[in-house]
C-alpha positions in Angstrom: 213.8 36.2 196.1 210.5 37.2 193.6 207.1 37.6 195.2 203.8 39.6 194.2 201.3 38.6 196.8 199.1 35.3 196.4 197.7 33.8 193.5 194.1 35.2 194.9 192.0 37.3 198.1 191.5 33.7 198.5 194.1 31.8 199.3 194.9 35.8 200.7 192.5 35.1 203.8 192.4 31.5 203.6 196.4 32.1 204.7 195.6 35.2 206.9 192.8 33.4 209.0 194.8 30.6 209.6 198.4 32.4 210.5 197.3 35.9 212.1 193.3 34.9 213.5 193.9 30.6 214.0 190.9 29.5 212.5 190.9 27.0 210.2 193.9 25.2 211.3 193.2 21.7 212.9 192.6 21.0 216.6 194.2 22.4 218.1 195.5 25.4 216.7 196.8 28.4 217.5 197.5 30.8 215.6 201.4 31.9 214.8 200.7 35.1 214.2 198.5 36.1 216.8 197.9 40.1 216.7 200.7 40.8 214.1 197.9 42.4 211.7 194.8 44.3 211.7 193.7 42.8 208.2 194.7 40.1 205.6 196.2 43.2 203.2 198.6 44.2 205.5 199.2 40.1 206.3 199.8 39.7 202.3 201.9 43.3 202.1 204.5 42.0 204.6 204.8 38.6 203.9 205.9 40.4 200.2 208.0 42.9 202.6 210.3 40.0 204.7 210.5 37.9 200.8 212.0 41.0 198.6 214.0 42.0 200.8 217.6 42.8 199.9 221.0 41.8 202.1 223.8 40.0 202.6 222.4 36.4 202.9 224.5 33.5 204.9 226.2 36.6 206.1 228.1 37.3 209.8 224.9 39.1 211.9 222.2 37.8 209.4 220.2 35.6 210.5 218.1 35.6 207.1 218.7 31.9 205.1 216.5 31.9 201.4 217.4 28.1 200.2 215.4 27.2 196.7 213.3 23.6 198.1 212.9 20.3 196.3 209.7 21.3 194.6 211.8 24.9 192.3 209.7 27.3 195.0 211.7 29.2 196.8 211.9 29.7 200.9 213.0 32.1 203.4 213.5 31.8 207.2 214.7 34.3 209.8 216.1 32.8 212.8 216.1 35.7 215.0 212.3 36.4 214.2 210.7 33.0 213.0 209.4 35.1 210.3 208.9 32.7 206.6 208.0 32.7 203.1 207.4 31.0 200.5 206.6 31.6 197.1 207.0 30.3 193.3 210.1 31.4 191.4 207.3 33.4 189.4 206.7 35.2 192.4 203.4 33.5 194.1 203.1 33.4 197.9 202.9 30.3 199.1 202.6 30.8 202.7 204.0 33.2 205.3 203.9 32.3 209.0 206.5 31.7 212.6 208.9 28.6 212.5 210.7 29.2 215.5 213.6 26.9 215.2 215.6 25.3 212.2 214.1 21.7 211.8 211.1 23.6 211.1 212.6 25.2 208.1 214.5 22.5 206.8 211.0 20.8 206.8 210.3 23.2 203.8 212.5 22.4 201.7 210.1 18.8 201.3 206.9 20.6 202.1 207.7 23.5 199.6 
């Protein structure tokens, strides 16, 4: 999966604030990656690392699932950790966060 990072620093900061700091996600929003990253840059780098990691996906003992979405983007989900990343076909990072159940990953096929 190709991933070069967010489109710009505004998008990176928005996602960092939402998923790590718990700000801007609406009423009752709780950060799903709270405290995991000390900066927006480290959050973005973790997303790139997860998105571009190699491996035998869908293989026995490999919990990572990757697919093309309904919009022609790509999504990757680690079934053990809940890590989720989505990026455009040309590598623009769309989101990186935790999705702990398969139904939430399946909804990404339509969302992203």
